[in-house]
N, C-alpha and C positions, 0 to 999 in steps of 0.2 A: 598638847599644844595650848599655850596660854593666849588669852585675848590680848590684843594691843592695849597699851595703857592709854589714858585719856588726858588731854590737856584741859585747863580750867574752862575755856569756852565750850569744848565738847561736853564736859560734865554739866555745865549749866543748861545747855540745850537738851541733853539726855534727861535731866531732871525735870525740865519743863514738860517734856513728852510723857514722862512717867506720871507726872502730877495731873496733867491735863488730857491725857489720851491722845489719839491719833489727830494730827494737825497738818495743815499745809504751812509752807515757808513764810508767807506773809502774816498769817495769824500768829505764828510762833514769834516772829520778829517783834510784833507789837507787845507780846507778853514778856519779853526779856527785860532784865533790869538795867540794861545799858543800850544806848542807841547804836545800832549796827546797820550797815548797808544790806540791802536785799542780797546782793551777790555774796557777801560774807556768810550770811546765814545758809544760803543754798550750797556754798562750798562745804561748810562744816557738816551739813546734813549728808551730802555725798560722802564725805570721809567717813562719818559714822556708819553709813551704809556700807562702804568698802571694808570697814573693820567689823562688820556683821553685828553691830549694835542695833541698827535700824533696818527696816525694809519699807518700801513704798508701794502703793497701788495708785494707779491713774484713775482719777474721777473727772471725766470730761477732758480738760486740758491742764488739770492741776494734779500734782503729786501729793498724796496724803501719806505722811510718814507715821510709823508706829514702831514701838520698841519691840525688838526681837528677844532680848534677854531681860529677865526679871531683875529688878533693883537688887534683890537679895543675892542673886548669883554673881552680879558684878561687884557688889560690896564684899562678898566672901572672897572672891578671887583677888581683889585688891589688898585685903587683909592678909591673905596668904603670901602674896608677893612681898609685903613688907616683913612679915615674920620669917619668910625664907631667905631674906636678905637679897632678894632679886629686884628691889625697888630701884629706881634711878640713881639714888645716892643713899644707900642704907647707913652710911656712917653718920648721917645727920639725924637719923630716926630717933636715937636715944640720948642726944647731946643735951647737956644742961648748961647753965650759964658759964661765963668764962672761967 
C-alpha cells in the first residue's frame, strides 16, 4: 500500500517539522513562509496525521506534532510513484517545450 500523496501546503508543513523537530501548531504557523490562519494549520496537521505522516502527543493542553516517516522514505516513495507512472498526471512528467 502506498502512502497518500501530499499537496503543496502539506509538503511545506511536513518539511518545517522535519527541519525543526516536534512542534505545536502555533509555533509552526509562525515559522511558515506564508500567513495562514491557525485553523488552517491545525486542519493540515490533522490531515497529515490521518495520512500517517505525523503523530502527536499531548503536553498539557497542547498537541505537539512530530514526523512518523523519515524524509528519505517519503522522497523515495514519491520518486517511485513518478517513475512507475502512478503520479497524478504522469504525461506531464517528461514534456518538453511546445
